[in-house]
C-alpha positions in Angstrom: 75.5 87.2 107.8 75.9 88.3 111.3 74.6 91.4 113.0 78.0 93.1 112.8 78.2 92.5 109.1 74.7 94.0 108.6 75.6 97.1 110.6 78.8 97.6 108.6 77.0 97.3 105.3 74.3 99.7 106.4 77.0 102.2 107.5 78.7 102.0 104.1 75.5 102.5 102.2 74.6 105.5 104.5 78.0 107.1 103.7 77.6 106.6 100.0 74.1 108.1 100.0 75.3 111.4 101.6 75.9 113.9 98.8 79.3 115.5 98.7 79.5 119.1 99.7 79.6 121.5 96.8 81.4 124.8 96.5 79.1 127.8 96.9 78.1 129.4 93.6 79.4 133.0 93.4 77.0 135.3 91.7 78.8 138.4 90.3 77.3 141.3 88.6 78.5 142.0 85.1 81.1 144.7 84.8 80.0 147.8 83.0 81.5 148.1 79.5 84.5 150.4 79.3 83.8 153.4 77.1 86.6 153.6 74.6 84.6 155.3 71.9 85.3 158.9 73.0 89.0 158.5 72.4 88.5 156.8 69.0 85.9 159.4 68.0 88.4 162.2 69.0 91.2 160.6 67.0 88.9 160.2 63.9 87.5 163.7 64.2 90.9 165.4 64.5 92.4 163.1 61.9 89.8 164.3 59.4 90.6 167.9 60.3 94.3 167.3 59.7 93.5 165.7 56.3 91.4 168.7 55.2 93.8 171.3 56.6 96.8 169.5 55.1 95.1 169.4 51.7 94.4 173.2 52.0 98.1 173.8 52.8 99.2 171.8 49.7 96.7 173.6 47.6 98.0 177.0 48.7 101.6 176.0 48.3 101.0 174.8 44.8 99.5 178.2 44.0 102.3 180.4 45.1 102.3 180.6 48.9 105.4 179.6 51.0 106.0 177.6 54.1 106.1 180.7 56.1 102.7 181.8 54.9 101.2 178.5 56.1 103.4 178.1 59.2 100.5 178.5 61.7 98.4 175.9 60.0 101.3 173.5 59.7 102.0 173.9 63.4 98.4 173.3 64.3 98.4 170.1 62.2 101.5 168.8 63.8 100.2 169.5 67.3 96.9 167.9 66.5 98.6 164.8 65.1 100.2 164.5 68.5 96.7 164.6 70.1 95.6 161.9 67.8 98.5 159.6 68.9 97.6 160.4 72.6 94.0 159.5 72.1 94.9 156.2 70.5 97.4 155.5 73.2 94.7 155.7 75.8 92.8 152.8 74.2 95.3 150.7 72.3 97.5 148.0 73.8 100.8 149.7 72.8 99.7 152.7 74.9 100.4 150.6 78.0 104.1 151.4 77.5 103.4 155.0 78.3 103.1 155.9 82.0 99.4 156.1 82.9 99.9 159.5 84.7 101.3 160.9 81.5 98.4 159.7 79.4 95.9 161.1 81.8 97.6 164.4 82.1 97.8 164.6 78.3 94.1 163.8 77.8 93.1 166.5 80.3 95.6 168.9 78.7 94.0 168.3 75.3 90.6 168.8 76.7 91.6 172.1 78.4 93.5 173.6 75.5 90.5 173.1 73.2 87.6 173.9 75.5 88.9 177.1 77.1 88.1 179.5 74.3 84.8 178.0 73.1 83.5 177.9 76.7 84.7 181.5 77.3 83.0 182.8 74.2 79.8 181.0 75.1 79.8 182.6 78.5 80.5 186.1 77.1 77.8 185.8 74.5 75.3 184.6 77.0 76.1 187.5 79.4 75.8 190.0 76.5 72.5 188.5 75.3 71.0 188.6 78.8 72.2 192.2 79.3 74.5 191.3 82.2 77.5 192.5 80.2 78.2 195.3 77.7 79.8 194.2 74.4 83.6 194.6 74.3 85.8 195.5 71.3 86.7 191.9 70.7 85.6 189.3 68.2 84.3 187.2 71.1 81.3 189.6 71.5 80.6 189.9 67.8 76.8 189.3 67.4 76.7 189.7 63.6 76.0 186.8 61.3 79.7 186.6 60.7 80.3 186.5 64.4 77.8 183.6 64.9 79.4 181.7 62.0 82.8 182.1 63.7 81.2 181.0 67.0 79.9 177.8 65.3 83.2 177.2 63.6 85.0 177.6 67.0 82.9 174.9 68.5 83.2 172.7 65.5 87.0 172.9 65.3 87.8 173.2 69.0 84.8 172.5 71.2 83.6 169.2 69.8 87.1 167.5 70.0 87.6 169.1 73.4 84.4 167.5 74.7 85.5 164.1 73.3 88.9 164.4 75.0 87.1 165.3 78.3 85.0 162.1 78.0 88.1 160.1 77.0 90.0 161.4 80.1 87.1 160.4 82.4 86.9 157.0 80.8 90.7 156.4 81.0 90.8 157.3 84.7 87.9 154.9 85.3 90.0 152.1 83.9 93.3 153.2 85.5 94.1 154.2 89.0 95.9 157.6 88.6 96.2 160.3 91.2 94.1 163.4 90.8 97.1 165.7 90.9 97.9 164.7 87.3 94.5 166.0 86.3 95.4 169.4 87.7 98.8 169.3 85.9 97.1 168.5 82.6 94.5 171.3 82.9 97.1 173.9 84.0 99.6 172.7 81.3 97.0 172.8 78.6 95.8 176.3 79.5 99.4 177.5 79.6 100.1 176.0 76.2 97.0 177.8 74.8 98.4 181.1 76.1 101.8 180.4 74.5 100.2 179.5 71.2 98.0 182.7 71.3 101.1 184.8 71.9 103.0 183.2 69.0 100.0 183.6 66.6 99.4 187.1 67.8 
């Protein structure tokens, strides 16, 4: 074996011994879990309310009341069933067929329409208790046991689902890029709807 053959063999062995370059390993931080539970909790909470309220309506109607006598409750049940569908749409696959801006505005509207009165009553009661405000001739400033019971019921019926919808709206926007103007539209629209419902009931 000549010198040139030895040099060639050594070159081939050197090339084989060089490890092939490896692609760099990318280390990525785990993505935070998306919080879908507020929407599911809101849908469940309001769904149970609709079942209880619907059973009460049926009971009343089987004992002599008419549709007109239960009209306000029936309207409330229908509107609340729409909010259940909206909450589910924000976390279910079929909800992707609805424009994201519409879902976000609806979630904020549901939060606003349910939180305005409980928050307002909380502020008024707090001002009265601290002496910063004199009681007014409205149920919102009623400090009797009946008034506090109504205050708790207001938070139970409106405040709790309102908070759940607020959390659902924040979670939905974290998962979907939607412009902030639709938040404003939802809040204004929800507050206006509350005013219309108040006028109709009054």
